[in-house]
DONU-75283 format. One record per residue (C-alpha): residue in three letters; y, x, z. Coordinates in steps of 0.05 Angstrom, whole numbers, padded with zeros to 5 digits, always signed. Layout:
REM residues N
alaYXZ...
END
This chain:
REM residues 364
met+00409-01183+02210ser+00346-01206+02200ser+00309-01278+02192arg+00294-01283+02264val+00357-01267+02298cys+00398-01322+02244gly+00339-01370+02275trp+00357-01350+02341val+00432-01371+02330leu+00417-01437+02305gln+00360-01444+02361arg+00407-01429+02420leu+00462-01475+02390gln+00419-01527+02387thr+00396-01518+02445ala+00460-01521+02485gly+00474-01575+02436ser+00531-01555+02395leu+00481-01575+02335pro+00452-01636+02323ala+00377-01618+02319ala+00351-01610+02240ser+00292-01662+02212ser+00226-01616+02206ala+00233-01624+02132ser+00299-01585+02127arg+00279-01533+02181ser+00211-01516+02135arg+00259-01513+02069ile+00306-01462+02099arg+00255-01416+02128ala+00239-01380+02067gly+00305-01374+02050tyr+00337-01346+02120ser+00326-01273+02097ser+00362-01269+02031leu+00416-01313+02067cys+00423-01266+02126cys+00438-01206+02077cys+00492-01247+02050cys+00522-01263+02121leu+00532-01181+02131arg+00590-01146+02111phe+00559-01087+02083gln+00488-01094+02074his+00460-01054+02015gly+00518-01069+01972leu+00499-01139+01976arg+00552-01195+01980ser+00556-01272+01989glu+00589-01290+01925pro+00576-01263+01854arg+00635-01222+01845arg+00670-01209+01776asp+00640-01150+01744met+00698-01111+01721ser+00668-01043+01709gly+00656-01054+01632ser+00711-01055+01573gly+00711-01111+01521arg+00673-01164+01547ala+00696-01224+01544thr+00736-01261+01590met+00708-01293+01659asn+00738-01363+01662val+00716-01364+01745phe+00781-01404+01775asn+00819-01465+01747arg+00890-01444+01750glu+00918-01513+01733met+00884-01531+01808lys+00914-01465+01835lys+00986-01482+01807arg+00982-01555+01840gln+00956-01524+01907lys+01019-01475+01905asn+01067-01528+01888trp+01032-01579+01949ala+01035-01517+02002ala+01108-01498+01981ser+01131-01576+01986leu+01111-01577+02059gln+01162-01586+02106asp+01128-01537+02152gly+01117-01494+02099leu+01145-01437+02140gln+01101-01430+02197tyr+01041-01416+02142asp+01081-01361+02117tyr+01052-01301+02157leu+01000-01275+02128arg+01047-01265+02058asp+01106-01249+02098glu+01067-01184+02135val+01034-01166+02072gly+01110-01174+02024ser+01130-01120+02087arg+01071-01070+02070val+01096-01069+01999ala+01164-01065+02009asp+01146-01004+02052arg+01112-00972+01997val+01167-00986+01944tyr+01210-00944+02000asp+01166-00888+01998val+01184-00874+01929ala+01249-00842+01924arg+01289-00868+01875thr+01335-00927+01856phe+01300-00981+01810pro+01349-01012+01762leu+01304-01072+01740ala+01247-01097+01778leu+01195-01147+01769asp+01147-01186+01827ile+01088-01221+01792gly+01068-01281+01833ser+01127-01275+01869gly+01123-01345+01911lys+01183-01360+01956ser+01198-01281+01943his+01169-01251+02006ile+01174-01175+01984ala+01250-01178+01964glu+01272-01199+02034his+01248-01132+02061leu+01287-01092+02004ser+01360-01076+01991lys+01403-01069+01928asp+01405-00988+01942val+01326-00990+01929val+01320-01055+01871glu+01387-01061+01835arg+01365-01127+01791leu+01295-01172+01814phe+01265-01216+01761leu+01220-01264+01800thr+01155-01296+01766asp+01105-01356+01789ile+01064-01410+01757ser+01098-01454+01821glu+01168-01483+01807thr+01162-01516+01879ser+01151-01446+01910leu+01206-01408+01865lys+01258-01470+01888his+01240-01456+01959arg+01247-01376+01949arg+01277-01326+02010gln+01354-01303+01996ser+01361-01240+01992glu+01418-01185+01980ile+01380-01170+01908gln+01408-01208+01848thr+01350-01241+01825gln+01320-01293+01764cys+01271-01336+01765phe+01215-01350+01712leu+01158-01401+01712ala+01108-01364+01682asp+01029-01348+01691glu+01005-01283+01714glu+00953-01283+01659phe+01013-01277+01604leu+01076-01241+01617pro+01137-01267+01570phe+01173-01197+01571lys+01178-01140+01524glu+01150-01069+01532asn+01175-01018+01572thr+01227-01076+01601phe+01220-01056+01686asp+01218-00993+01725leu+01182-01025+01778val+01137-01081+01785met+01107-01117+01837ser+01057-01163+01859ser+01029-01189+01929met+00974-01238+01944ser+00971-01262+01881leu+00928-01230+01831his+00854-01249+01873trp+00869-01316+01833ile+00869-01277+01765asn+00816-01296+01714asp+00826-01237+01665leu+00850-01181+01724pro+00840-01123+01664gly+00879-01161+01620ala+00940-01175+01671leu+00936-01103+01701arg+00943-01087+01623gln+01003-01131+01608ile+01031-01101+01677his+01023-01028+01637gln+01060-01048+01575val+01126-01090+01607leu+01131-01024+01646lys+01182-00965+01617pro+01147-00894+01622asp+01147-00861+01685gly+01147-00939+01720val+01111-00953+01768phe+01071-01008+01790ile+01061-01032+01865gly+01011-01090+01888ala+00966-01119+01935met+00914-01162+01943ala+00858-01195+01977gly+00790-01159+01972gly+00716-01163+01970asp+00709-01173+02044thr+00760-01231+02060leu+00737-01284+02102tyr+00678-01263+02113glu+00666-01298+02185leu+00682-01358+02145arg+00635-01351+02087cys+00578-01332+02126ser+00585-01391+02178leu+00583-01439+02119gln+00533-01410+02077leu+00482-01413+02149ala+00508-01482+02168glu+00506-01515+02103thr+00431-01486+02087glu+00410-01508+02153arg+00441-01580+02138glu+00434-01586+02068gly+00380-01536+02051gly+00417-01488+02009phe+00497-01473+02001ser+00552-01471+01952pro+00613-01426+01947his+00673-01448+01991val+00708-01379+01994ser+00729-01357+01927pro+00700-01282+01903tyr+00745-01229+01903thr+00749-01156+01881ala+00723-01101+01913val+00759-01040+01917thr+00705-00989+01883asp+00724-01034+01822leu+00801-01028+01835gly+00813-00957+01825asn+00775-00964+01756leu+00814-01017+01723leu+00880-00985+01739gly+00857-00920+01706gln+00825-00954+01646val+00889-00996+01623gly+00920-00933+01626phe+00961-00920+01698thr+00955-00852+01721met+00964-00814+01792leu+00933-00874+01821thr+00930-00897+01898val+00883-00951+01922asp+00876-00967+02003val+00854-01015+02038asp+00880-01049+02097asp+00848-01113+02145val+00893-01155+02178gln+00856-01200+02234val+00888-01269+02255his+00863-01310+02317tyr+00856-01381+02310pro+00828-01436+02353gly+00783-01451+02306ile+00749-01466+02244met+00787-01517+02229glu+00848-01489+02242val+00823-01430+02191met+00816-01484+02135ala+00887-01519+02147asp+00923-01453+02152leu+00890-01434+02087gln+00909-01499+02051gly+00981-01491+02080met+00983-01419+02051gly+00966-01454+01979glu+00900-01411+01993ser+00846-01460+01980asn+00785-01451+01940cys+00801-01460+01860ala+00736-01428+01830trp+00708-01488+01773asn+00637-01485+01812arg+00667-01499+01882lys+00633-01559+01919ser+00691-01612+01937leu+00664-01641+01996leu+00638-01616+02065his+00586-01660+02099arg+00616-01681+02179asp+00547-01654+02211thr+00567-01588+02166ile+00626-01566+02181leu+00608-01585+02253ala+00548-01537+02248ala+00594-01482+02210ala+00643-01492+02271ala+00588-01479+02332ile+00559-01414+02288tyr+00627-01392+02279lys+00643-01394+02360glu+00575-01363+02372met+00574-01300+02317tyr+00646-01286+02320gly+00681-01318+02376his+00722-01285+02431glu+00721-01292+02511asp+00785-01336+02503gly+00752-01384+02449ser+00795-01360+02392val+00759-01335+02329pro+00778-01287+02278ala+00794-01293+02211thr+00792-01224+02167phe+00836-01210+02111glu+00826-01146+02072ile+00889-01131+02035leu+00878-01079+01970tyr+00942-01034+01965met+00945-00999+01897ile+00999-00961+01863gly+00996-00930+01783trp+01047-00904+01749lys+01061-00901+01671pro+01045-00838+01646his+01115-00795+01621glu+01116-00723+01595ser+01154-00710+01661gln+01094-00731+01712val+01058-00667+01743lys+00989-00664+01695pro+00929-00631+01736ala+00910-00560+01712lys+00862-00542+01645arg+00790-00546+01666gly+00775-00475+01676ser+00840-00452+01692ala+00834-00426+01761thr+00846-00361+01786val+00815-00360+01855ser+00738-00388+01863phe+00719-00434+01923gly+00670-00378+01945asp+00724-00342+01965leu+00754-00384+02011pro+00728-00367+02071lys+00755-00298+02062ile+00822-00325+02058asn+00839-00321+02139gln+00798-00251+02151pro+00842-00190+02170thr+00838-00131+02112asn+00836-00063+02138thr+00878-00014+02106his+00879+00065+02113arg+00931+00109+02104his+00921+00174+02068arg+00967+00239+02085
END
């Protein structure tokens, strides 16, 4: 998307009366910055992102304090206390069911399992006691644990931060996590603790929001704020890229890794409903550098841009949640290991010859 296209979008909205006219000073401030801003609005544009993301490819670096964990605790407590809170659980229920499907794919029974950042226990309700015999639930939100879903599995609740697990090493046969790890400041450290509390040959199965989550909302807010205020602040939290996740799991010691991506798209009447549901989920931005307030003109402009750029014919707008699923095993001597380098007995160059018929001659 070029600066000419972005300018056309705003000009078209103003011509239609959706946006109040911007001042000449505001317009001159944003012309120079349009080209770089519009690159941020694309899902994929030479690797650029609209928010600076955490660099997790290195090791031995100081932990980045990106999120206000106390703020996230208050948000989750508030969301869990809503009388109509069940209507905001649709995304967590859907992702929780998909995590449970991956647990069923492992053909074994887990005597003791742990759910990190369980919230209201959105995974356990999709599992049976034949697969998980006992389950420990942990979360920073006491209210969420009090409103947990009932299941046939024997459960115990622990009020604990995902970044500081209060369990001994080699305790659990299975560790699960659904829609919680993307709020962790020290994700490598959290994965390392998960690896420690697992028994040898134990498995970790998790899901978290990925880097392209809510790209429609992010782009609309940035365009509107730049047009109205001459610059933009991050209103959508930074997320982990799928390319980083596999490296992280391998660095902390997990083996037989599986990482896959799934997009969940939800349709809303408008941008206000998107933000209201995020608040009801307890998924509002809690980054330290967030801007606490949005001006009314900016919100109206963002709503018009959202509909113009992403809206459907029926008037609804989409919100995309990129979900990263991960599976990693703690090493054990019984696990299948790759063959040593150079031990192959067949060359790749001989593969085309496999299906060719061989001529045999009988000698009398």
